[in-house]
N, C-alpha and C positions, 0 to 999 in steps of 0.2 A: 148205417148207424150200427155201432157195436152193441150186441145184446146186453141188457142190464136187468138187474132185479129192482123191485120197488117196495118200500115199506113206509108206512105213515106213522109219524110220532104225534103224540098228544100234547107234549110238553117239551121243554129244553132238556130236561134230565133224560127223557125217553129217546130224544134225538141223539144225544151224545152216546147213550148206551147202544143204539143202533149202529152208530159208525164203528164202535168197537167190534160189533158182530159182523160187519160187512166190510171187507177189505176194499180199499180204493173207492170210497163212497163220496158222493157230493150231497149237500143239502139243496133241497128244491123248494123255492117259494113259488112265485108266479110262473116262472120258467121262461119269461119273455127274452132272457139272454141265454141262460144255459142250454136250453133246447136248440136254439140256433147254432150254438158252438158244438153241440153234439152232432147235429146234422152235417156240419161242415167238417167233422172229424178233428176239430181242435181240442175238444174235451171228449173223453171216452171213459167215464166212470163205470165201474162194474155194478154200482148200486146207487140208487137215488133214495134219499130220505126225505120225505115230504114233511116240511116244517110249517105248512099253513095253519097248523093247530097251535102254534105259539101265540103269545098274547097279541090280540088285535085291537086293543082298546087305546083311546086317547084321553088322558087323565089330566085336566088342569090341577095344578098344585096351588095351595094356599099362598105360597110365596111369590106367585106370578109366573113360575115356570110351567112346563108341560112335559108329561111323560107319554112316549109314543111306543106302542108295542111293534116289534119287528114285523109282524104279519099284517099290519094295517095296509090297506090298499092305497095306492098313490091317489086315486079318485077321492077316497074318503077323507084322507088327510088335507087334500086341497080344498075340499068343500067344508071342512069343520069350522064352525063359527069362532072357536077360540083361536085357531090358527090364523083365520082371516082377520081377526081383530088385533091379536098380540103380535103376529109375525106375518104380516101381509106379503112380504117379499118371498116367504116359503111357498104360500099358496100360489102366487104368480109363477114361481119357478116351476113348480110341478105341472101347472097348466100349459106352460110353454114346452114342456119336456117330451111330449109323445102324443100319439093319437089317443082319443078317447078309449078305444078298445084296449090299448096297451096299458093305459093308466088304470083300467078296471081290473086288470090282472096283476100288474106288478105290485110287489110289496116294498115296504120301506127297506128292510134288510137287504132284499135283492138289488134294489136300486143302488144302494151304497156299494155293493160288491160287484156291479156290473163291469165287464172288461171293455177295453178300447174298441172303437169302431174303425180303427186304422184299416184301410183296404188291404195293405200288405200283410197284416195279420190274419186276414180271412182268406188270402190267396196262397194256396199250398205250393204254387209255382214260384213264389217269391221268397227271397231270404228274409227271415224275421227272427230276431233274437228272443222276442217275447213268446213266440210260438215254438221255436226250436233253437234253444240257447246255443250260441256259438256260431251260428251260421251267417251272421251278418244282418245288416238293416238296409234293404233296398229302398226304403222311404228317403234315406239321406240323399241319395243320388237320383232319385226318381221324381215322380210328380208329388209334391209335398205341400200343397196349398193349405191343407187343413191341419198341419202338424204343429209341433210345439215351438214356441219362441222363448220360453222360460224353463229353467231346470232340466233341459235335455242333456243327453250325453251321447258319446260316439256310439253307444250301443243301441239307443232307441230314442226316437223323436215323436212317439205316439202321445196322444192326449187323452185325458179322461172324459167320458161323454155325458156325465150326469149333470143336469140342471139342479135337481134337488139338493145335491151335495154342496153346490156352490153357496146356495142360500143358508143351508145348515151350517157350513163352515163360518159364514159371516155372522151367524147367531150364536156362536161359541158352543155348538152341540157337543154333547158327551155320548160316546157309544158304550153301552153296557154289554158286555161279552160273557159268554159261559162256554165251558169246555172241560175236557178230562182233567185239567189241572186246577179247575175251580173257576169262580166268577172273578171278573175284574172290570174296571171302567177306564177308558182313555178318551181324551178329547179327539173329536173327528179330525182335528188338524194333524194328529199323530198317526192316524190309521193308514193313510195311504202312502205309498213310498214314491220317491223320485227313482228313475231307472238305474243310474249308476252303471255298474257292470253286471247286474242281475235284473233286467228289466221283466224277466218272466215271473218275479215276485211282486205282485201288485200291493200287497198290504202287510202289516205286521201281525196278522192273525196266526195263532199257533195251530198245529195240526188238529183238526176236528173241532176247532173253536167256531162258534157261531154268534151272530148278533141276536141279542134277546130283546133289546129295547134301545130307544134313543131318548135322551133327555135334553130339552131346551131350557137353559137356566133362564131365570127371570132377567129381563133386559128391557126396562120400561121404555126406552127410546126406540126399540124395535118396532113399535107400533108406527114409527115414522121411518118405514123402510121401502125399498123398491127393488125390482128386478128387471133387467133389460137384457134381451137376447138378440144378437145379430147373427142371421143365417142366410143361406142362399135363396130360400123361398119361405113364404109365410106358413105353408103347410109343414107337416112333420118333417124335420130336419135337425141335425145336431149343430151346436153352436160353432160358428167361427170365433166369436168372442162373446161372453156374457159377463155380466156384473151384478152383484148383490151388494146393496149398500144400506146402511142405517146411519142416521145422524142425530146427535144430541146438540141442539143449537140454543144458546142463550144470549139474548141481545145482539144477535148477529154474529156471534162468535162460536166456533165449533168447540164444545167442551169434550166430546167423545164421538167416536165414529167406529164403524165396522165396515170392512170392505173386502170382497173376494171376487176372483175372476174364474171363469170357465173357458174351456176351448183353447187354453194357451199353455197347458203343461200336462205332464204325466199324472198329476193329481190335481184336485181343486186347489186353487192358489190363493192363500191369504195375502193380501196386499198390505203387509206390515209396513213397508217404507212409506207407502202412501198414507196410511193411518197416521204414522208418526209426523209426517209433513202437514197434516190437516189439523191436528190437535192445537188449539190456542190461536188458530188462524181465522180470519174473517170468512164467512160463508159465502164466497164470491166465486165467479167462474175463474178468475185468475188464480185463486188458491187451489180450486179443483184442478186446473191444468198443470200447476207447478207440482202437485201431489202425483199426478199421472205421470209426469216426466220422471219424477224420482223413482216411481215403481218400475217403469219401463227402461230405465237407464241400462240395465244389464241384459236386456232382451237381445237375442241373437236370431237373425233371420236366416232361413234356408233359401233355396233359389226361388220358389214360388210363393212364399208366404210373408215376405217383407211388409206387405200391406197390413198384416195384422198388428204390427207395433203401433202405427199411427190409429188403426181402428180401435185398438184397446184403449188408447189414450182418450180418444173422442168419446168412447162409450162410458168410460169412467166419468168423464165431465158430464155427459147427458144424464147418467143415472143419478148422480148426486143432485143434478138440477131437478130431476123428477122428484126426489125426496123432499127438496125444498118447496116445490110447488104443492106437493101433497100436504105439507104442513103449514101452508100459508093460510 
């Protein structure tokens, strides 16, 4: 591991100032991903700025929304009574996301910014455009069972690993950022990038910008939500496919819906086509299947991951069924 300096910030302003004083620095939350990347030589910052002093509160809002500090631990967020009541899919996604030990360390901000777990990204003997731009992507012609079926490019077929982000995306989360150019807020849907020709760039964050908080807007029917994760083993494992869903049903007809997928793309995937296909339709398995077909119509399989297309469709149908059963 390359030697580095360490400094602790008490707040966002202090963290931003420290990045200006330390060239080639990275923000450090729980370190559950960054430290691994440093051990593997993928990341080699000259300085780490500890941002665990950032806001770590969970504040219910009078309008029904919730404000979540970037330094809130995953365990704390999953166990919070307001989250479990207003946004149960988020609590379930976090609990499905990692071991208890990792959840106890990982922060909300760090979870959002974690990098892919593609095996070729971690293998310095492999070609990887995300790790070493311009070298190629050995995953495309290699063993690619876990890789993307939506939004991929000839440069990269890696997937985003977060469970939490899938649920937050379905819940219309807004990410509040701060940096040298000032504060700004963007929808989580706009934070992560598809790979295109520059897969090494994961997000739209500006240099030295950090996540200060996440806001979950009021969404009353999110209380009727579910998260389902399909993985190779029941213990700690990343998703082959995951689905977060919330339904607003009146008299058997779907008035509104939120749907997002994980394990299928370079970023958490908002299922906009499926949502459009569901609104105004009867809340039946046939409608769920038709919506799933619409969403996966453009999916493209690699040699080893064609099963993911049908798996994603079935997981969408099953998760929407879970929501209906929970609201019965």
